[in-house]
C-alpha positions in Angstrom: 0.8 19.0 -135.6 -1.6 16.1 -136.0 0.7 14.0 -133.8 0.7 16.7 -131.0 -3.0 17.0 -131.2 -3.4 13.3 -130.9 -1.2 13.2 -127.8 -3.2 15.9 -126.2 -6.5 14.1 -126.8 -5.1 10.8 -125.4 -3.8 12.6 -122.4 -7.1 14.3 -121.8 -9.0 11.1 -122.2 -6.7 9.4 -119.7 -7.3 12.2 -117.2 -11.0 12.0 -117.7 -11.0 8.3 -117.3 -9.1 8.5 -114.0 -11.4 11.3 -112.8 -14.5 9.3 -113.5 -13.0 6.2 -112.0 -12.2 8.2 -108.9 -15.7 9.6 -108.7 -17.2 6.1 -109.1 -15.0 4.8 -106.4 -15.9 7.7 -104.1 -19.6 7.2 -104.8 -19.4 3.5 -104.1 -17.5 4.2 -100.9 -20.1 6.7 -99.8 -23.0 4.3 -100.7 -21.5 1.4 -98.8 -20.6 3.7 -95.9 -24.3 4.9 -95.8 -25.5 1.4 -96.2 -23.3 0.3 -93.3 -24.5 3.2 -91.2 -28.1 2.4 -92.1 -27.7 -1.3 -91.3 -25.8 -0.5 -88.1 -28.5 2.0 -87.1 -31.2 -0.4 -88.1 -29.6 -3.2 -86.1 -29.1 -0.9 -83.2 -32.7 0.3 -83.4 -33.9 -3.2 -83.8 -32.0 -4.2 -80.6 -33.3 -1.2 -78.8 -36.9 -1.9 -80.1 -36.6 -5.6 -79.2 -35.4 -4.6 -75.7 -38.3 -2.1 -75.5 -40.9 -4.7 -76.5 -39.5 -7.2 -74.1 -39.3 -4.9 -71.1 -42.3 -2.6 -71.8 -44.8 -4.3 -74.1 -44.3 -8.1 -73.8 -46.2 -8.3 -70.5 -49.2 -6.6 -72.0 -49.4 -8.4 -75.3 -51.8 -11.2 -74.4 -55.4 -10.2 -74.6 -58.2 -12.5 -73.3 -61.5 -11.2 -74.4 -63.2 -13.3 -71.7 -61.4 -11.3 -69.1 -63.1 -8.1 -70.0 -66.4 -7.1 -68.4 -69.0 -6.2 -71.1 -71.9 -4.0 -70.1 -74.9 -5.9 -71.3 -78.5 -4.7 -71.2 -80.9 -6.9 -69.3 -84.3 -8.0 -70.7 -87.6 -8.5 -69.0 -89.8 -11.1 -70.7 -93.5 -11.9 -70.3 -95.4 -14.9 -71.5 -98.1 -14.1 -74.1 -101.5 -15.8 -74.4 -99.9 -18.5 -76.7 -97.3 -19.4 -74.1 -94.4 -17.7 -75.9 -92.0 -15.3 -74.2 -92.0 -11.8 -75.5 -89.8 -8.8 -74.6 -91.5 -6.5 -72.2 -88.6 -4.1 -71.6 -84.8 -3.7 -72.1 -82.9 -2.3 -69.2 -79.6 -0.5 -69.6 -77.6 2.1 -67.9 -74.5 3.6 -69.6 -74.4 1.1 -72.5 -77.4 -0.2 -74.2 -76.2 -3.6 -75.5 -77.8 -7.0 -76.3 -75.3 -9.6 -77.2 -75.9 -11.5 -80.5 -74.1 -14.7 -81.4 -72.1 -14.8 -84.6 -74.5 -17.2 -86.3 -77.4 -14.8 -85.7 -75.7 -11.9 -87.5 -76.7 -11.5 -91.2 -73.9 -12.1 -93.7 -74.7 -8.8 -95.3 -74.0 -7.1 -92.0 -70.6 -8.8 -91.6 -69.6 -8.1 -95.2 -70.7 -4.5 -95.0 -68.4 -3.9 -92.0 -65.5 -5.8 -93.6 -65.9 -4.0 -96.9 -65.8 -0.5 -95.4 -63.7 -1.0 -92.3 -61.1 -3.6 -93.1 -61.2 -5.2 -96.6 -58.3 -7.5 -96.0 -59.7 -8.7 -92.7 -60.1 -12.3 -93.8 -56.4 -12.6 -95.0 -54.3 -10.5 -92.6 -53.0 -11.7 -89.3 -54.3 -8.9 -87.2 -52.5 -6.0 -88.8 -52.9 -4.7 -92.3 -49.2 -3.7 -93.0 -50.1 -1.8 -96.2 -52.4 0.6 -94.2 -50.1 0.6 -91.2 -47.1 1.6 -93.3 -49.1 4.3 -95.0 -50.4 5.6 -91.6 -46.8 5.8 -90.2 -45.6 7.5 -93.4 -48.4 10.0 -93.1 -47.5 10.6 -89.5 -43.8 11.4 -90.3 -44.4 13.3 -93.6 -47.5 15.2 -92.8 -46.7 15.5 -89.1 -50.2 14.1 -88.1 -50.7 11.8 -85.3 -54.2 10.4 -86.0 -52.8 6.9 -86.4 -55.3 5.6 -89.0 -55.1 2.2 -90.5 -56.6 0.2 -87.6 -58.0 -3.2 -88.5 -61.1 -4.6 -87.0 -58.9 -6.7 -84.7 -57.1 -3.5 -83.5 -60.4 -1.7 -83.0 -61.7 -4.6 -80.9 -58.6 -4.2 -78.7 -59.0 -0.5 -78.4 -62.7 -0.9 -77.5 -62.3 -3.6 -74.8 -59.2 -2.0 -73.2 -60.7 1.5 -73.5 -57.3 2.7 -74.5 -57.4 5.3 -77.3 -54.5 7.5 -76.4 -52.9 9.2 -79.4 -49.3 8.0 -78.7 -46.7 5.9 -80.6 -46.5 3.6 -77.6 -50.2 2.9 -77.7 -50.2 2.2 -81.4 -47.2 -0.1 -81.2 -48.7 -2.0 -78.3 -52.0 -2.3 -80.2 -50.2 -3.8 -83.2 -48.4 -6.5 -81.2 -51.6 -7.2 -79.2 -53.5 -7.6 -82.5 -51.0 -10.1 -83.8 -51.2 -12.0 -80.5 -55.0 -11.9 -80.4 -55.3 -13.5 -83.9 -53.2 -16.4 -82.7 -55.8 -17.3 -80.1 -59.1 -16.3 -81.7 -60.9 -17.1 -84.9 -61.9 -14.4 -87.3 -65.5 -15.1 -86.4 -64.9 -14.6 -82.7 -63.2 -11.2 -83.4 -65.9 -10.0 -85.7 -68.6 -11.1 -83.2 -67.0 -9.0 -80.5 -66.6 -6.1 -82.9 -70.2 -6.1 -83.9 -71.5 -6.4 -80.3 -69.1 -3.8 -78.9 -68.9 -0.9 -81.3 -70.9 2.2 -80.8 -73.7 2.9 -83.4 -75.1 6.2 -82.1 -78.3 6.9 -80.2 -76.9 5.1 -77.1 -76.7 1.8 -79.0 -73.7 -0.4 -78.3 -73.7 -3.4 -80.7 -75.7 -4.3 -83.7 -78.8 -5.7 -81.9 -79.8 -2.5 -80.2 -78.9 -0.5 -83.3 -81.3 -2.7 -85.4 -84.1 -2.2 -82.9 -83.5 1.5 -82.4 -83.2 2.5 -86.1 -85.6 0.0 -87.7 -87.5 -1.6 -84.9 -86.3 -5.0 -86.0 -84.4 -8.0 -84.7 -80.9 -8.0 -86.3 -81.7 -11.2 -88.2 -84.4 -9.4 -90.2 -82.3 -6.5 -91.5 -82.2 -6.1 -95.3 -79.0 -5.5 -97.2 -79.8 -1.7 -97.5 -80.4 -1.5 -93.7 -77.2 -3.4 -93.0 -75.2 -0.9 -95.1 -77.0 2.0 -93.4 -76.1 0.8 -89.9 -72.5 -0.1 -90.9 -72.0 3.5 -92.1 -72.7 5.0 -88.7 -69.6 3.6 -86.9 -67.1 5.8 -88.7 -68.5 9.0 -87.1 -71.9 8.6 -85.3 -72.5 12.3 -84.9 -72.3 12.8 -88.7 -73.8 9.6 -90.0 -76.6 8.9 -87.5 -79.7 8.9 -89.8 -81.8 10.4 -87.0 -79.4 13.4 -87.1 -78.4 13.6 -90.7 -80.3 11.3 -93.0 -78.6 12.7 -96.2 -75.1 12.0 -94.9 -76.1 8.6 -93.8 -77.5 7.8 -97.3 -74.2 9.0 -99.0 -72.2 6.7 -96.6 -74.6 3.8 -97.2 -74.1 4.0 -101.0 -70.3 4.1 -100.6 -70.5 0.9 -98.6 -72.9 -0.8 -101.0 -70.5 0.0 -103.9 -67.5 -1.4 -101.9 -69.5 -4.5 -101.2 -70.2 -4.9 -105.0 -66.6 -4.0 -106.0 -65.2 -6.5 -103.6 -67.5 -9.2 -104.8 -69.8 -9.6 -101.8 -73.0 -8.7 -103.7 -74.0 -8.7 -107.4 -74.7 -5.6 -109.4 -78.4 -6.3 -109.3 -78.3 -6.5 -105.4 -76.3 -3.3 -105.4 -78.7 -1.3 -107.4 -81.8 -2.7 -105.6 -80.4 -1.9 -102.2 -79.2 1.5 -103.3 -82.8 2.3 -104.5 -84.6 0.8 -101.5 -86.5 3.4 -99.4 -85.5 3.0 -95.8 -88.3 3.0 -93.2 -86.8 4.3 -90.0 -88.3 3.9 -86.6 -88.5 7.7 -86.4 -87.9 10.6 -88.7 -84.9 12.9 -88.9 -84.9 15.5 -86.1 -88.0 13.9 -84.7 -88.1 14.6 -80.9 -86.7 11.5 -79.1 -89.2 9.9 -76.8 -87.5 9.1 -73.6 -88.0 5.6 -72.4 -90.5 5.6 -69.5 -90.7 2.4 -67.5 -94.2 1.2 -66.6 -95.2 0.8 -63.0 -95.0 -3.0 -63.5 -91.5 -2.8 -64.8 -90.4 -0.6 -62.0 -91.9 -3.1 -59.5 -90.0 -6.0 -61.2 -86.8 -4.1 -61.0 -87.3 -3.3 -57.3 -88.1 -6.9 -56.5 -85.1 -8.3 -58.4 -82.7 -5.7 -56.8 -84.0 -6.6 -53.3 -83.7 -10.3 -53.9 -80.2 -10.0 -55.4 -79.0 -8.1 -52.4 -80.3 -10.9 -50.2 -79.0 -13.8 -52.4 -75.5 -12.4 -53.0 -75.0 -10.3 -49.9 -74.3 -7.1 -51.9 -75.5 -3.6 -51.5 -78.2 -1.8 -53.5 -75.8 -0.1 -56.0 -74.1 -3.4 -56.8 -77.4 -5.1 -57.3 -78.7 -2.4 -59.6 -75.5 -2.6 -61.7 -76.2 -6.3 -62.2 -79.8 -5.7 -63.2 -79.0 -2.9 -65.7 -75.6 -4.1 -67.0 -75.4 -7.8 -66.3 -77.2 -9.1 -69.4 -79.8 -10.7 -67.2 -82.9 -12.4 -68.5 -85.8 -11.7 -66.2 -89.0 -13.7 -66.6 -91.9 -11.7 -65.1 -95.4 -12.7 -64.1 -97.3 -10.1 -66.2 -100.5 -11.1 -68.0 -100.5 -8.5 -70.9 -104.2 -8.9 -71.6 -105.1 -8.1 -68.0 -102.5 -5.3 -67.8 -104.1 -3.7 -71.0 -107.5 -3.7 -69.3 -106.0 -2.0 -66.2 -104.2 0.6 -68.4 -107.3 1.3 -70.4 -109.0 2.5 -67.1 -106.0 4.0 -65.3 -104.3 5.9 -68.1 -107.4 7.9 -69.1 -108.6 10.0 -66.2 -112.0 10.4 -67.9 -112.7 6.7 -67.2 -112.4 7.3 -63.5 -115.3 8.1 -61.1 -115.9 11.8 -60.9 -116.5 13.5 -57.6 -119.6 15.7 -57.1 -117.4 18.3 -55.4 -114.2 18.9 -57.4 -110.7 19.1 -55.9 -107.7 20.9 -57.3 -105.9 17.6 -57.0 -106.3 14.7 -59.4 -107.9 11.7 -57.9 -105.3 9.0 -57.6 -105.5 5.2 -57.3 -103.5 2.1 -57.2 -104.4 -1.5 -58.0 -102.7 -4.9 -57.7 -104.2 -8.0 -59.3 -102.8 -11.3 -58.2 -103.2 -15.0 -59.0 -104.0 -16.2 -55.4 -102.7 -19.8 -56.1 -99.3 -18.9 -57.4 -98.7 -15.5 -55.9 -98.0 -14.1 -59.3 -98.9 -10.4 -59.8 -100.5 -10.4 -63.2 -101.2 -6.7 -63.5 -100.8 -3.5 -61.5 -100.9 0.3 -61.7 -99.4 2.8 -59.3 -101.2 5.9 -60.5 -103.7 7.4 -62.9 -103.1 9.4 -66.1 -100.2 9.3 -68.5 -96.9 8.3 -66.9 -94.2 10.8 -67.8 -91.3 9.8 -65.8 -89.6 6.6 -64.5 -89.4 5.8 -60.8 -91.7 8.5 -59.6 -94.3 7.8 -56.9 -95.6 4.2 -57.3 -98.6 4.1 -55.2 -98.8 0.4 -54.8 -96.0 1.0 -52.3 -97.6 3.9 -50.6 -98.7 3.3 -47.0 -102.3 4.4 -46.6 -105.2 3.7 -44.4 -107.3 0.7 -45.6 -110.2 1.4 -43.2 -112.7 -1.4 -42.6 -111.0 -3.6 -45.3 -108.8 -4.7 -42.4 -111.7 -6.3 -40.5 -111.7 -9.7 -42.1 -108.0 -10.0 -41.6 -107.5 -8.5 -38.1 -110.7 -9.3 -36.2 -113.3 -11.6 -37.9 -110.7 -14.0 -39.4 -108.7 -14.7 -36.3 -111.9 -14.9 -34.2 -113.3 -17.6 -36.6 -109.9 -19.3 -36.7 -109.7 -19.6 -32.9 -113.3 -20.7 -32.5 -114.5 -17.5 -30.8 -117.3 -16.9 -33.3 -119.3 -18.4 -36.1 -121.4 -16.6 -38.7 -124.4 -17.1 -36.4 -122.8 -15.8 -33.2 -124.9 -13.0 -31.8 -123.5 -9.6 -30.7 -125.0 -6.5 -29.3 -124.5 -3.5 -31.6 -125.2 -1.1 -28.8 -123.7 2.4 -28.4 -123.3 1.8 -24.7 -120.9 -1.2 -24.7 -117.9 -0.9 -22.4 -114.8 -2.7 -23.6 -112.6 -4.5 -21.1 -109.2 -3.2 -22.2 -109.9 0.4 -23.1 -112.3 3.3 -22.6 -112.4 3.9 -26.3 -115.5 2.7 -28.3 -116.3 3.6 -31.9 -119.5 4.7 -33.6 -120.9 3.2 -36.8 -120.3 4.9 -40.1 -124.1 5.3 -40.8 -124.8 6.9 -37.4 -127.0 4.0 -36.5 -127.1 1.0 -34.2 -128.8 -2.2 -35.0 -128.5 -3.8 -31.5 -128.7 -7.6 -31.6 -127.2 -8.9 -34.9 -125.3 -12.0 -36.0 -121.7 -11.9 -37.2 -122.8 -12.3 -40.9 -125.0 -9.2 -40.7 -122.3 -7.2 -38.7 -119.7 -7.7 -41.4 -122.3 -7.1 -44.2 -123.1 -3.7 -42.6 -119.4 -3.2 -41.6 -120.4 -2.3 -38.0 -117.5 -0.7 -36.3 -118.8 -1.5 -32.8 -118.8 -5.3 -33.5 -115.2 -5.2 -34.9 -114.1 -3.4 -31.7 -115.9 -6.0 -29.5 -114.2 -8.8 -31.4 -110.8 -7.2 -31.0 -111.6 -6.8 -27.3 -112.2 -10.5 -26.9 -109.1 -11.5 -28.9 -106.9 -8.6 -27.5 -105.1 -6.2 -29.9 -101.9 -8.2 -29.4 -103.4 -11.4 -31.0 -104.7 -9.4 -33.9 -101.4 -7.6 -34.4 -99.5 -10.8 -34.3 -101.8 -12.4 -36.9 -101.3 -9.6 -39.3 -97.5 -9.5 -38.9 -96.7 -13.1 -38.4 -99.2 -14.9 -40.6 -100.4 -12.5 -43.2 -97.2 -10.8 -44.3 -97.7 -7.2 -43.1 -94.3 -5.5 -42.7 -95.5 -1.8 -42.6 -97.1 -2.0 -39.2 -95.3 -0.6 -36.1 -95.6 -1.2 -32.4 -98.1 1.7 -32.0 -100.5 -0.2 -34.2 -100.9 -2.8 -31.5 -104.0 -1.0 -30.2 -107.7 -1.1 -30.4 -108.5 1.5 -33.1 -105.9 0.3 -35.6 -106.8 -3.4 -35.2 -110.6 -2.6 -35.4 -110.8 0.0 -38.1 -107.5 0.0 -40.0 -106.4 3.4 -39.0 -102.7 2.6 -38.7 -99.7 4.9 -37.8 -98.4 4.9 -41.3 -100.8 2.7 -43.2 -100.5 -0.5 -45.3 -99.7 -1.1 -49.0 -102.1 -2.3 -51.7 -99.7 -5.2 -52.3 -99.8 -6.3 -48.7 -103.6 -6.2 -48.7 -103.8 -8.2 -52.0 -101.6 -11.0 -50.9 -103.4 -11.2 -47.5 -106.8 -11.4 -49.1 -105.6 -14.0 -51.5 -105.2 -16.4 -48.6 -109.0 -16.7 -48.2 -109.7 -18.0 -51.7 -106.6 -20.2 -51.6 -108.0 -22.5 -48.9 -106.2 -20.6 -46.2 -102.7 -20.8 -47.7 -100.8 -17.5 -47.7 -98.6 -17.0 -50.8 -96.2 -14.2 -51.0 -96.8 -12.0 -54.0 -94.2 -12.0 -56.8 -93.6 -10.1 -60.0 -91.1 -12.5 -61.5 -90.4 -16.3 -61.6 -86.8 -16.6 -62.6 -83.6 -14.6 -63.4 -80.8 -16.0 -65.6 -77.4 -14.5 -66.4 -76.0 -13.9 -69.9 -74.8 -17.5 -70.0 -78.1 -19.0 -69.1 -77.3 -19.8 -65.5 -80.1 -19.4 -63.0 -79.4 -16.5 -60.7 -82.7 -16.3 -58.9 -85.3 -19.0 -58.9 -88.3 -17.3 -57.4 -90.6 -20.2 -56.5 -93.8 -19.6 -54.5 -93.3 -19.0 -50.8 -96.3 -20.3 -48.9 -97.5 -21.1 -45.4 -100.8 -21.9 -43.8 -102.6 -18.8 -42.5 -106.1 -20.2 -41.9 -107.8 -23.5 -41.5 -109.7 -24.4 -44.7 -113.0 -24.0 -43.0 -112.0 -20.6 -41.6 -111.1 -19.5 -45.2 -114.4 -20.9 -46.5 -116.4 -19.0 -43.9 -114.6 -15.7 -44.7 -115.3 -16.3 -48.4 -118.9 -16.8 -47.6 -119.1 -13.7 -45.4 -117.4 -11.5 -47.9 -119.5 -12.9 -50.8 -122.5 -11.8 -48.8 -120.9 -8.4 -48.2 -120.3 -8.0 -52.0 -123.8 -9.1 -52.9 -126.1 -7.4 -50.4 -123.7 -5.4 -48.2 -121.4 -2.4 -48.5 -119.5 -3.9 -51.4 -122.5 -4.8 -53.6 -121.4 -2.2 -56.2 -118.4 -4.4 -57.1 -120.5 -7.4 -58.0 -120.9 -8.3 -61.7 -122.6 -11.7 -61.1 -120.9 -13.7 -63.9 -118.9 -15.4 -61.2 -118.8 -15.4 -57.4 -117.5 -12.2 -56.1 -116.3 -11.5 -52.5 -114.8 -8.4 -50.9 -114.8 -5.7 -48.3 -114.9 -1.9 -48.6 -112.9 0.5 -46.5 -113.0 4.2 -45.7 -110.3 6.1 -43.8 -110.7 9.1 -41.5 -112.6 12.0 -43.1 -112.8 9.9 -46.3 -109.1 10.6 -47.1 -108.8 7.0 -48.3 -111.3 4.7 -49.9 -110.6 1.0 -50.4 -112.0 -2.2 -51.9 -110.3 -5.5 -51.4 -112.0 -8.4 -53.2 -111.5 -11.6 -55.0 -113.1 -14.2 -57.2 -112.1 -17.9 -57.6 -109.7 -16.7 -60.3 -108.0 -13.5 -59.1 -107.6 -11.3 -56.0 -107.4 -7.5 -56.5 -107.2 -4.5 -54.2 -107.9 -0.9 -55.1 -107.0 2.2 -53.2 -108.3 5.7 -54.1 -107.5 9.1 -52.6 -105.5 12.2 -53.1 -101.7 12.4 -52.8 -102.1 15.2 -50.2 -104.8 14.1 -47.7 -108.1 15.7 -48.6 -111.7 14.6 -48.1 -113.3 12.9 -51.1 -116.9 13.6 -52.2 -118.4 10.7 -54.2 -121.9 9.3 -54.2 -120.3 5.8 -54.1 -117.0 4.3 -53.1 -114.7 5.1 -56.1 -112.5 2.1 -55.3 -115.5 -0.2 -55.7 -116.4 1.4 -59.1 -112.8 1.0 -60.4 -112.6 -2.6 -59.1 -115.7 -3.6 -61.0 -114.7 -1.7 -64.1 -111.6 -3.8 -64.4 -112.5 -7.1 -62.9 -115.7 -7.5 -64.9 -113.6 -7.2 -68.1 -110.9 -9.5 -66.8 -113.5 -12.3 -66.2 -115.3 -11.9 -69.6 -115.6 -15.4 -71.1 -114.6 -17.2 -67.9 -117.1 -19.8 -66.5 -118.9 -19.2 -63.3 -117.0 -20.5 -60.2 -118.2 -20.6 -56.7 -116.3 -20.6 -53.4 -116.2 -23.7 -51.2 -119.3 -24.1 -49.0 -118.3 -23.7 -45.3 -119.4 -25.6 -42.2 -120.9 -22.7 -40.3 -121.7 -24.0 -36.9 -124.0 -22.7 -34.2 -123.7 -19.6 -32.1 -120.8 -19.6 -29.7 -122.3 -17.4 -27.1 -119.1 -15.3 -26.9 -121.0 -12.1 -26.3 -124.0 -13.9 -24.5 -127.1 -15.7 -25.6 -130.1 -14.0 -27.2 -131.7 -13.7 -23.8 -128.6 -12.2 -22.3 -128.3 -9.6 -25.0 -132.0 -8.7 -24.8 -131.6 -8.3 -21.0 -128.6 -6.1 -21.6 -130.5 -3.9 -23.9 -133.4 -3.6 -21.4 -131.0 -2.4 -18.7 -129.5 0.2 -21.1 -133.0 1.5 -21.8 -133.8 2.1 -18.1 -133.7 5.8 -17.2 -130.6 7.1 -15.5 -130.5 10.0 -13.0 -128.8 13.0 -14.5 -126.2 13.3 -11.7 -125.2 9.6 -12.3 -125.0 9.9 -16.1 -121.5 9.5 -17.7 -120.2 12.2 -19.9 -121.1 11.5 -23.5 -118.8 11.5 -26.5 -119.4 13.8 -29.4 -122.9 13.0 -30.8 -121.6 13.1 -34.4 -120.9 9.5 -35.5 -117.5 8.9 -37.0 -116.4 6.1 -39.2 -112.9 6.2 -37.8 -112.4 7.4 -34.2 -109.4 9.0 -32.7 -106.5 6.8 -31.9 -107.2 4.7 -28.8 -104.9 4.2 -25.8 -103.1 0.9 -25.5 -105.0 -1.9 -23.7 -104.4 -2.2 -20.0 -102.1 -5.1 -18.9 -104.9 -6.6 -16.8 -107.1 -7.3 -19.7 -109.3 -10.2 -18.8 -110.7 -11.0 -22.2 -111.2 -14.6 -23.2 -108.2 -16.5 -24.4 -108.2 -18.0 -27.9 -109.3 -21.6 -28.1 -108.7 -23.8 -31.1 -111.5 -25.6 -32.7 -111.0 -28.5 -35.1 -111.4 -27.7 -38.7 -114.2 -29.4 -40.5 -114.7 -30.7 -44.0 -116.3 -28.3 -46.3 -119.4 -29.3 -48.4 -119.2 -29.3 -52.2 -119.4 -25.8 -53.7 -122.6 -24.6 -55.2 -122.6 -24.0 -58.9 -125.5 -21.6 -59.0 -124.9 -17.8 -59.3 -126.4 -15.7 -56.5 -129.6 -13.8 -57.2 -128.7 -10.1 -57.4 -132.2 -9.2 -56.4 -132.2 -11.1 -53.1 -133.2 -9.0 -50.1 -130.8 -7.9 -47.4 -130.7 -10.5 -44.6 -131.5 -8.3 -41.6 -133.2 -10.8 -39.3 -131.2 -9.7 -36.4 -130.9 -6.0 -37.3 -132.3 -3.8 -34.7 
């Protein structure tokens, strides 16, 4: 029995052994079969993938960062009183970005980004395979296609190529591009691009604009706590923007600070100190965002640069504006901030302006341009009164309005002096009964009076319309028009302005601009040299290359002695004449008033030996103004007196005046002429009279007849001016009315 049992056991063991052996053999066969299938499949997949990469991806692998156009904000700079350039305005369109070099970025900012975005950035070759594998596993297991795991290098590629499609193909391409990119660029280059390209919320692209927007600082001055705060925004700006959700931003900042400590970038003491630091934001959470409003000066700079870029590069306006707003330009403007602040103190508060004795429903408006007459630089301006609430609304320095009698020194007196027709002592008959040779039109004086025989000095002092008309008659309107358009820079005039009334009284078809008047008047004080006005001196591109070199553009408009005579005449007008209200007597002041039809426009164009300034006042919709004095004169003095505080007294050059020219006749001739006019005339032979009410600006005159026989211009040699006087004029000196009738 025992023997039989033993045999059964041995037989059973043998069967079991053979069964186990068979199972093992089967398992091994299956394993190796599966392994072979896997290897074969992998090899096949590898071949297919290699073919895919070669045919589909290889041509797109190389990325050259230099080939990508980066939208960079441009900056307008001004020179402060110490001679240092300061930022006046940052210009941007879709992306507000100021590029910062790698060396200017704080180490804490770099480390904060690396710690939270890509902690193995300094060791991987463009792809973090741990995170990438986990991301693909999540994609297949969780069936999610968010494709996380991007390194800083991969994010740079996604940003510059603007390719963020959620596809396997895009992710694979990005991986290979990242590997390729790191072969050609240093880590510092890649991190510099990331920190200048990534979006930080509030319209800020790049760390520089983020630092300025959130903390009002240059990026170099950010603290550790502020760096961590800004670094936290990139993950989800709509959630972590401190202006939107300060609490969420704080939580994110503390996570970043801990990661920086945990990864060895900062000490525990630095960690706790930064964590407890109270952040001082540029504005509070949910505080209403104040939209950037460009000043009138900035708008004028932009307009000038756009116009000059169009001419220099042969491009259209849209292309030029793209360069200005997105080209990373450095624009160096001519602004004098101290003078601009004086202008703004008057113009931005309507209570500082002259008040009419008869109120209007409209706000009195005004524009001013102040210019350095020797360089052409516009140092300050304003295109309207009150608070400016929008950008690129009406800038009234460009508005075409009547300048009235302010045109007389430019269009009539100046050319007549230049061509030797008149001197300050030339006599003329301010009679109401003069007949001009080229037209039946003849104006009346603004004060309803006639002074009969006067000299040129007195005529301009009293702003006699009749004398200006007689001078234009002798010159011809054509000569006056050509002088304005060819020598004095007026571009707003049209052919219809080549007529008596426009040239005599400044009543033009459309008008002239304050800027045109300012640069024209500046030629008097600059010894007869006309200099085009300019709001900027130079424009550089983002690499420091000069794009526009805006050097002064000059030409001779007057002989030196002509300019000196006009300065003398206008100083007299601003001392005892119609412009005396503008004089503040701490330096020599010269200028001319102007009034348009029905007092729709009031003007003062004046200058000192330091600056030239023109002021226009009026309503946007033509309406008569009711002031006891010319409001433009009042504003001019308000501003220019402050501008010249502390400056030494400067005189104008003393002119060689010369004797009477006899253009209108000798004293005896003019007296005889007046006697004849006083003789009684029979009623049936008397000409029809014009309206008896005097008008400061008559109706538009007909064009001069072609057979005009007025005297042709004759050049007289310029003479050497005498040394300028150093004595201030006596404000109490009486009006010189020797020749006044």
